[in-house]
Each structure stands twice: as structure tokens, then as C-alpha cells.
N, C-alpha and C positions, 0 to 999 in steps of 0.2 A: 308169680310170686307167692313167696310163703306168707305166714302169719306175721312174722317180724317187721318185714319189709312191706307188706300191707300196713302195718299202724305206723311205722315209722316215715317211711318216705313221703308219704302226703304233707306232713308236718314240716317236713323241710323249708317252705315257704310261707310258714305264717308272721315268721318276721322277716322284715324286710331285709336283703342283703346290701351293704354300700355300694352305691353306682350301681356298676358292671361287674363287680366281685365274681367271682367266682370258677373253679375250675371242676365242673358237675361231673357226676358218675352220669353217664349216656342214661343207665337206668332210672336216674331223676333228675331228667332235665328241666329245669322250673319254662315250661311252655307257654304260661298263663303270662310269666312276667315277661318276658319275651314280647310277646303281642301287645301288653298291654302298653309298653315303651316305646316299640319300634314298629308295630303293626303286622308285624310278618307272621304266621301259623305255622310253627316247626311240627312237622305230622312224624310219623312212626315212620314211615317209609324213606322220607328226607335223614332220619335220624341213624336209621338201618345203613344205609347208601353211605353216607361219609362215614360209620364205624367201618364197616368192611371196605374202605376203602383207602384205611388208616394203616401204616405199618410201626411197630416198634423194633428199633436196631439193640440187639443184645449188648452192644456196649457204651449203651446209656444216650440215646436218642431219638427222633422220631424221623417218618418219614410218610406217603402217601403214595400210591399207584396212580400212573397219568397215562396210560394207555391200555387198553386190555391186551397186550400182548406182555405183561409180567413189566412194565417198566414202573422203576419208584426212584421218585426223587427225593433227595436230603439234603444236608448243609456239607460242605468239604470238610468242616472242622470235624463233623459227626462221621465222617469216612476215611479219615487221615490213617487209621490203624489198618485199612485195608490199600491205601494206596503205599504206607510203609510195606508193607508184607510182599507186595508186586513189585515193588522195585528194587535197588540193588545191582548189581553188575552191570554199572554204568545208565542204566534207567533211574529216574527220578521223576516219577510222576506227580507228586507233592506240588511242586517245584514248574515242572515243564508244562504242566496238563496232561491232558490223554485224550483222544476221541477215538472208539470204535466205528469204521464205517460200516461195517459187516457187523453180523453178529457172530461170524467165526475169530473175529477180532477180539472179542468182549473178554477179558481176561477175569478168572475167577479167582473170588478172596479166598485167602486161607480158613478165615475160623467164623466169620460172619455168620451170623443167625437172626434171620429176622421173623417175626410174630404178626398175626394178624386176629384179633378179635373177635371171634365167630360164636360164642355165647358163652351169657353169664345165668350162674344158678345163684341162689341166696342160699347157703348151708348156717348161719347164724345158729337156729337151733341145735344141731347136732355138734358144732365147736362148742357154743357155750353150755351146751348139756353134759360134754364130757366131762366139768369141773363139779363133780360130787359136794355134796352140801358136808360141812365138815373138813376137807382137804385143804389143806396149806397152801398159800399161796404158791409155792414150787410144786407141790404135788396135781394142784391143781393146772399150773402152767404146761407141766410136763404130760398130762392128761390131755391136755387141747392141743398141743404139739404133736402128738400121738395122732390124734382124730383127725388133726389137718391134712398128716400126710399120709393117712389112710387113705381119706376121700381122694387126692390127689392121684394115690396110685389107682384104687379102682376106676376111676375116672379115663387115666389114660391107657389104661386097659382094654378101656369098655372102647374107645372113641377114637384111640391114636391120634389124638392132640396131645398139645403140651398144657398140664392143668394146674392151675397154682391157685393156691384159697388164699385170697387176699384178706388182710385185715383192715378195716376200715373205723374211722373214730375209735384209735385205739385201744379196740376188742367191743366196740358197741354192736358192730354187723360182720359178717363175715362172709363174701363173697367167693364162688368158686367161677376165675375165668379162664375158659378156653381155647385156645390158640391152635392156629393152624402155623407151621412153623415151616419156613423155607432155610434152607444151607445151601442150596445150589448160587450162590449169589456174582454176578459178574461185572465188572467195570464196563460201561456204556460214555462217558464223559465226564470229565473234571476239568474247570480251567487253571491258569495258573496260581500259586499262592498266591502273588502279588495282587492279584483282582481278588482275589476270594478274600483277604484281610487286608486289605487296602487299609494304607491308616495304622494297621497293627497293635500294639497293645495301648499308643496314645488315643487312639480313636474308639479301642473296645468298649461297652458301655454308655457311648456317646450317642449323640445325634446332633447335627445331618450326620449322615453315613453316604456311603458311596461302595458297596461290596457287592461282590459276584457270587455270596457263599451258597454254592450248589454244587451236587453230584448227582449223575443220574446211572442207576445199576438194574440191572434187569435179572428177575429170579426165573430159575428154572425148575422144572419137573420133569424126572425120569430122561434128561437130556435134552426137552425141549422148551422153549419160554413158555413160561404157564398162561392159561388161556383164564383170562379173569372175568366176571359177570359184573363187579363193582370196578369201577376206577374215576376218577377227579375229571373232566372233561377241562381243558384248558380256555379260561375265559378271554371270546375274543374282544371285548371291549374295556375288561379290566375295572375299575373301582373309582368313586368320586370321593370327595369329601362329607364326610358323614354319613358314609352307606353303613349299615350293618354288616358286620362281617363275624366270622367264627372260627375257633382255632382248635383243630383237634389234635388231641397230639398225648405227651407221657411226663408228665411235670414229675421232677423226680421227688422231692420232697421240700413240705411247707409245714410251717411252727405255729399257724394261725390259733389253733384250740390248744395246747400247752400250755399246764398250770405254770406259775409265776416259779416253784423250783425246777422243773425243765428249762424254762428258760434263763435262768443264773446261772443253772450249769453250763449251759450254751455260751453262754456270756464270759462266767469266768474260767473255765475251763478248754471248752472242748475249740471254740473258736481263735484261741489266743495259741493252745498249740499247734492248730491247722498253720496259722501264721508261721509259727517258728520252724513249724517242720517242711511248710514250702518254701521258704526261705534259705533255708539250708541244702534243699533238693537244687532250688536254682540255681546255689554258687557253685554245687559238683555239678551240674548238666550243663551248665556253663563254659565252666574249664576245659571239659571234655570236647563239646564243640567247637572251642577257639581252636583245638589241636589240627585240626585239616577241615576240609569243605566235605569231605566223607562222613567223619565226625559230627559235622553239623549237620547233615541231612538224617545220620541214624536217630540224634537228640530232638529232632525239631518235633518232631507232636507232643513228646514229652513237656519240653520245654513251654508250647503252645498253652497245653492243659492246664500247666499250672501256673503262669501267668496269669492266664483265665478267671484260675480258682482263687488266686493272690486277691485282685480286685473284687470280686463278689463276694470274697472272704472277710473285706475288711469293711465293707458297707451294709455285712450282715452284725458284725461286731457292733458297726457304730451306731446303728439301727436300737438294737438292745443295750448301747449306752445312754440314748436317749430319754430322759427324763418323762416327754413328753408321751412317748411311744411307752415306755413301762408305767408309765401313771395309767396309760387308758387300761390295759393290757389288768394293771391291778384291780383298778376299779372295778371290770368287767367280771374280774374274780370274785372281791369281795360281794356284789350283788350275788352272782349265783351261788356262792356260801350261804349269805343269810337266807336265801329261797329252800335251801336245802334243809338249813336249821332249822325255818320256820313248819316244815314239813315232814321234819324225821326222814330223810331221806337219806342218811351218811354222810362220812367225813372220808372221802375219797382223796382228797389233798394230806393229809396227816400221811397215810401209809405213800403217796405217791412220793412226798419230802424227805419219808425215810429212807425211799428208795434211790433219791436219788442223791441224797448222802453216803450210801452206797456206793455210787458210782464214781462220785467222787473220788473214794478211797480205791477203785480197782481203774480207774481209767487208764493208767499210764500203763501198769503191765498188761492190762487188757488189749489197748490199741496196739503195742509193742511185739507181745507174746502168740496172742489166738489171732488176731487182725492182723499180725504179720508185717506190721509198720517198721519192727526191727530187720527184715529180712527181705526188703524190696527187690524185686525183679522176676521174670520169668520163670527162671531157671529154678528160685526160691519157691517160688507158687506150684512148679509143677513139684519139689519135693515135697511140698506139706502137701498136697491134694493126691500125691502116692502113697504116702504114711498114713494120713487122717483116713484117708479112702480103703486103703486096706484092713484098719482097725473098725470103721464105720459099717462097710459090707457084711461085719460077719453078724452084727447085728441085728435085731427083728426091725421092721422099716421102722413102728411106732416109737423105736427109742433110739434113733440116729440123730443127727444134729441136722438141721431143716438142710442145709445143702447139701446133703447126700442121702436124702430120700429117695426113693425108688424113681421118683417122678422126673428129680432130677438129674439122674445120672446122663442121660443122652447129650443133655449141653453140655454137662461139665466135661464128657469125655471129649466134645466136640473142642473146647479148647485144651484139654491136654494133649492132643493127637493133634494139632493144628503143625502145618508144615510152613509156616510161617518162618522166617530166619530168623536165628538168634545171633547176637554179635557177643561174644564173652566178654570183650574188653569195656562195653558199654555196661554190660552187667554185673562186670568187677566194681565200676565205679558207684551203682546203684545199691550194691550190696554193702561196699565200703563206708558210703554215706550213713547208710539204717543204720547199721551196728554202730556206729561211732553216735549216733543221736541214742540210740536206743543208752546203750555205756553211759553218757550223759543224763539222759531222765533216769534210770534205774539206779543208776549207780554202779562205779566199778567194783564193789565189794557185794554188787547183787551174786548170788549164787549162779542162775543162771547166765548173766553178765561175764561171769568169771569160766564159765562152762564152755561156752560159744568161744572165746576168746584165746582161752589159753595160755596166757601169757604175752599174746602177741597183740599188736596195735590190729586197730581196726580194719587197716588196709592192705596188713600184712595177710589176717584172718582173710580177707577175702577174696584177695590173690590166690590165695591155696585152693580155696573151697573153689571157686570157679574154675578155676585151671586144672580141677582134677575130676571134677564130675564129667558124666556123659550123658547128662540128662539133656545135652540140646540134641540129641538123638532121636528120633522118633521111634525109631525100633525098638531102642531101649526102654522108652517110657511105656510102650505098650508090653514090651516085655515084664516088665514091675509089675502093670497094672493086672494082665490077665495072671500073674504068676499069684497074685493076692499077698495074703501074710507071709509067706514062707518067703517069697522071691524077696520080699521090702524086709523081712530082717535078717534076711540073709545077705543083702547087700553091702557093699564096700564103700559104693559112692558118698564120697565127702558131705555131700548137698543131703543124701537122706540119713548118713549119721548124725548129721546135724538136727534135721527134724525131729530124727526117733528120741534122741536127748533132751529135747525141748518141751515136747509132746506131753507129756505128764505136768509141766507146770501152763504151759498153756490151755488143756482141758480145765486144769482146778479154778483157773481165772474165769473161764469161759461157762464153768457151770454155779461160779458167785453171780456172773453176770445174769445167765439165762434165771436162775431161780429167785434171784433176791431183786433185780431190776427189769427184768425182761416180764419175768411170770405176774410182778405188782402192777406193771405200767399197763399191762393188759387187761388183769384182772379189774383195776381202781377204773379202768377206761370207759369199761362197759358200765359202771355204777357211774359216771362222770355222763356217758351217753343218757342215761333214763333219769339223771336229774336236769339233763338240758329239754329233754320231752317234755319231763310233767311240768316245767316251766314255759311251755308255751311252743315247742318246735325249737327245732336247730337251725339257726338263720344263716347259715354257710354249711357247704358242704365237706365231706371231710377231708383232713389236710392230704399232700400228695404222697403218691407211693409209687410212682413209677408205672403208673397202669393207666389205661385209655379216659381222660376226660374230654371235657368238650366247655369250651369259654366263648363269650361274647364280647363284644363293642364296636367303636365306631371308626373308622378313619378320622384322626384328628390330628391338627398338630398342638402346639403349646406353647406358653412363654417361659425362656428360661429363667430359670431362679439363681443361676451365677455357682450351682452344684456341677455343672457342665464345661464344655470347654467353652461355651459360648457366653460372651456378658450376659448380667443378670437384663432381663429387659427385653432379651431378644426374641419376637415373634419367629416362632419356627411351624413351616406350614407342614402340611401333613404327607408332602412326600418330595424327595429329589429329583435331578435328571441326571441323565446320562452327560450331557452339554457339564453339568458343575464338576462331575469327576475329574476332568479333564483341568478345570481352575483351581480345585483342591488342590491338584497334585503341583499344578504350578505354584502355588501360594507356598509351598514347601520346597519350593527349587527341584522338584522333581526327584528327589533324594529318599530313601528309605527311612520308612517306610510307605512313603508316596509315593514310588518309583512307580508308576504304569509300567506293563509289560510291554515289550517289541507287536506284541497281536493289536495292542491298542492304539498305544502310540501312531500307527500309519493313519487311524482317523482324527488325530487331535486337530483344534482348530489350524487351517494353514496349509495344513498337509494336503499332498495331491487327493486322496481320496477322504475326507474329511466331509464331503459330500453326502456318501453314500451312507453314512450314520446318520440315523436320526436323533440330535443332541436333545430334543425336548422331549424324548421318550421317559416318563416317570422311571425311577429307578429302585429306590429305597423309599416304605411309605413308613407310617405308626398308627397306632390303633389304641385304643384302650383296652384293646383281646387282655383278661388276664391271664399272665403265663411265667414262668418258673424255668431253672435249670432242668434240662431233660424236655424240654418243648422245643428245643432245638431241629429244625428240620420241619416242623409242624406247617401243616396246609395251612394258607388261609383263604377261608372258602367262602363266597357269598350267599345268596339267600337260594340262587337255583342249583347249589351245590357245587358249582365251578369255582375251579382253582384260581383265585387271582394274587397269589405272592405265597411265600416260605416264610417264617419264622427264622431269625437267624439271630437274634439278640436283643436285650430291652437295655433303657436308657439307664443312668444311675439313678434316677428320683426312683425309680420302679423296683429296685434291691430289696431296701425295705417291706416289699408288700410280702416278701418270708413269713413277716407275721403280723402286719397289718396294713389293709389294701387301701391304696387311693388312686385313685384314677386322674386328679385334676395336672398331676404334671408326668405320674407314671406312664411311661406306653412301650409297647413288643414292638420289635423293629422287624422288617419283612422285605426281604428282595421282591419286586411287584414284579407280577409276570409279565408283563407289558416288555420292563426294560431285560428280562430274560432272553423272552422272544427276539427282541432287536439284537441282542448280542449273539446268542447262537446260530441267527439270520446272517448279518453281517459280517460281526469279527470273524465269526470260527467256521462258517462256510458248515455249517452243521447241515444239511440240507436233508439228510436220510433223517435224521434225527428230529428236526423240523418237522418235516412230514409227518413224523407218528406222532408226535403233539397233537397236531391239527386234525387228526385223525384220518390223514390221506391215505396213509397204508393200510389202518385197519378198514380203511373204505374198498378198497382195492383187493384187500383180501377176501374179502365178502364176496 
């Protein structure tokens, strides 16, 4: 570690974090704190083993290696994009399930990328040093982005790995994360959707739960299963109440270190907009899905994702409207401001507040034009990548937008050239809805809106654009990408023409955001980090950034407070059992979303095969480990470094932890390793998979 980390990281622990709070950096895990509370010594080899056994999914989830032969486990809801890509032509793996008894039967995912964090390097001095004295925030931001791109390009060229410079503490630290990348990912097993998401949206973010939310993949190298040195052994015994457990995953985003103006922007602008948009998208998707069973299959993944986000977003917004929560945040900020004033350490809050005022003004055009929420769908995404990519690739690496830097292009091209099926009728619905939304939010008289619609209704415009495009053909996309700007400028494809026309306005608002918002937050975030350091240490790890973190806690039940589905005062144990799943289904009349699949009903009480299934097997469990969205699929690991479960949800009371952590009632929810094994062995007769998880196949191979 370099000088900055040597000074900063040891001070992370001088002030106590609340209870088991913390999505900790692997390079700054609070070993002493864990030992003092739980009596367990976390060693560096233990940390390295867990880190190298952990996997990040490029579509927003986590996972873990569970055999030396490249076997990976994650949640089914993380795997849905692949399941949809492998389905069609009468196949519906999401709803029917899938099991490859042999490696030859494993289906290759069209565009999935898995990352394993191999090395971490501190590059704070280089990135912060790129901002020279006298530079404006915009100039400093551009210089730092250029330095980050240069570091990443050099790293990727030198190592052959995926290299990402990660911003921590809003610019207080910068670390270079180096990932081994797997792109040959094949499906091994997934259960039926009815059991993976048993209880549906009503039970989402609730507890007790009874879900088998798992999927197994295998990663390949050079056409053969990857041979791994680090993977998590399957625990033969599982966990007990109050056992110490760890969660290694990639939490997406938290706001625990945000300033009050940043939180107020989320409360007043961001979350209300998202809820409005989710509502409109759900209505359009559901109307499409209602037309046929095939339409329902095509829209299922999108509907599931939006429903999940709606429930989460409502709780995030409720937290920001809670006077107690906001009062606590205000008091913390006032105390820090007072300290900074006494020590003459500057006033970053004023500059950040001004940046938030700018973001309030540009948020709507930024989100619809640059972030493409006015042009949703895969085909519009491809058009944007082709048009913008042709322009950006002409520029020096350091002058490009971050998503088009040299080190990012391989992953971008994998997405662009994906052979996953595209359904033009569904694309028309998504584009039509987003065009209507953009018209309503920007106004029918907005110049871009008038140019895009050309006097047509959003539905008519979308229909013409999707009907006329050829971007559903991978060969066409490759030709345009390889042809560069000349090919893109000459193209008469209507979606390409659309994105060419929109690009000047989109880039203009993007420049305002990069120069007047992002650059200020980055610059002043570094000042804030120094103030917290001078105050006596940073009491919390940096906010989540969809990079690998390690949390810890205890297997522990709680008493319901009435926010969940159970009555207030109900004492909830640390796990549910397989047998209680049948009871839960019966209580709801075995009707959707509480209808168990036929494979399970064979083992229901009273059925001839009921005794074959161990109904008292622990099935889902809860712990105090600190998680957030992005942790889905993360391994639940015991002190031996063995897998005892897999994260798939959190309860309603944990959602405000996005801003203020509290483990009195907040819980992470996992599928227990014992329940997984019992289901695989008895319900699915997946003998080969069970043997591999238990190490029998690996032993035989030796």
C-alpha cells in the first residue's frame, strides 16, 4: 500500500461503527473489531481465499465458486437475463427449470461476464495529483478522469486483466481493481421460478421466507471447465443461532456518507422520478404480457426487476422522509461542519450544495437524453453505443467518456455483439413508453422531443423506428462498429439516425453533469474525507460502489415491529424449514404466487413420497450481516471459510440501511446450504451436482 492508504486505512477503526455495520474493503477489514466481539481471528490467508472465491456478475449481482471445476452459484434472479437468452422456440427455462446432467448439456449464456478480483493497488496519489493547483473543478475533473483512463489502459495492456479505477469516499481514495474475466459461462442448474420466487412480490423484502433462489453456472477457459485454486467448500453442518457469518459480495450503492444536499436531491427528485417511471413501465409491460403466454415469458424478467425496484425505492424514499433519520444525518453533518470551521479545514458543503442545485436543473434532460431513459430497449442501446462509440474512439483515450475508455471496450463489445434473442414487438412497447414519458417530462415543445417524434405520437414513432431498424442483426452491428464513423454517418438505419440527431443535446447535458456535478463531488469529496480523517478517523467504510466488500454479523432472529407481513410482536426465529414451505402454500390456497411446482408437491404432507424429504431441514435464514442491492447471490460464509448459505434478499426493516445502519430489526435473508442440498438431492435428483458440491467428483478426478 502507498502512503495515503498507510495513513488513512488504520484510522478507519478509531471510531466505533454501529453494531455489525460495514461493507468493508478487503484491504481494510476490521480484524481487531471482529476478534474483540466474536473471538474469531480473521487472517490474511482467510481473506485472500474468500476474495478469490467470490464472483461479480456484470449484470448487477454476486456469486461464488463452489467447486474446483469452475462451478459458480448465484441467485436465479441474477441469472434471469441468461435464462431468457437461452429460452425461446418453445423453451422457458426460467419457469420450467433446467438441469444439465453432463457438461455437454450445459448451455452457454449469450452475454454474461463474470469478474474475480485478483489484485488491489492504491493509485490515490496519481489520480489526485492529476488535479493541479489553479485548475477549475471542471478542469480538475477532466484531468482526473484522463489519469484514471491512462492507469486502466496501462494495467489492461500489461496484465491482460480487466482494470477499473474505483472511486472511494467520493474522491478521498482511488484504488485500481484488477479482475480476471470469464466470458464463457454455461448454465448447469436452475429450479422453477415458482419455487425460486415463492411468495412473489407480496413476500419480497419480507420474512419468514421459503425460496430456493439459486442457479448454478460453470465458467470455461479455452473450451474446458476452469480449474480453480480457490473455491468455497460446502459446509456439511450449516450454522447455529448466533454463529458468526460473513458475506462477500458486490453491494451496488449506498448513501451513508452523503451530505444533506445530496440526500435532499434523492428525496425530492431522484426517488420520486424513479417511482413515476417504474409505474409507467410496469403498466406498459403488463399490458404487453397480458396478450399471450409468449409475451408474458418475454416480459417476465423486466416485470420482476421493476416490481423489485418499486418496493425498494418506496422504502428508500420513506427513509429520506423520516424526520428521525434526516435529523440524525443533519446532526452528524452539523458536528462535522463545526469541527471543520474550528480547524480551518474548508467548507466543501457549500460547493456540493451548489452542485446539487445544478443537478436539480439538469436532472430531467440528463436522465432522458444522456442516460437514455427516453430511448429504452436493447435496440436503442445498440444505436447509442454505435453512434457514440464511433465518435469517442476517435479521441485520445484520456479525453473519452469513461464508458468508452480503452479498457472498457472489450466488455462493451461483448454486450453489443450478444446473440441473445431480441423481440421487436417488446422493443416497440418499451421505446413507445419511454418516448411518451420523455415527452411528458421534457414537454411537447422541447426541441429534442419535437425532432424525435416528428409530429407522430410516441407509439407511432416507436413502431416506425423499430420496424425499420436492422440492428437486431448481430452482423449489421458488427459492420457498423468495425466501419467506424464513416459507416455510422452513412447509415440510413432509423435508430442510428435518431441517435445521431439526439447526440449533440445529450453530450451537452452530459458535459454539464461531468463538469459541474461529478467533478465538484469528486473534488470536494476528497476534502470531506480529509476532514473526517482529521476529526479522528472515518467511522465507516466507503459507500458501496458495486465492488467487492466483506460484511459480517450473526445468525439471529428478531421481533416483528409491524412493518412486515407478520403482526407486531411476532417473534421470528433465525430460520424457516422446508416443511413450513408447504404450510405457507396451504395457508394461501396453493394459488399464485404461493403455488408450489409439481416437482415439490410430490413431497407434500400426505403424499406417498413425503417421507423422502426431510421436512425439518433449515431452508431460509436471517443474519445481521450488512448488505444492499448488488449483494444478491453473495456467499454466506462461516469462520472455516465454508459456504453455509447464499444471500437473496433483505427484510423491509433493512432497506433504510441504505442511509443509516440499524441491526435491531434489519436482516439479510439467505437460502440455507442445508436446504439447498436437500432440495437438489431429493426433489431434483441432481446426483451429479450434489457429488460435485460434496467434493466426490473432485476427489475422483484426483
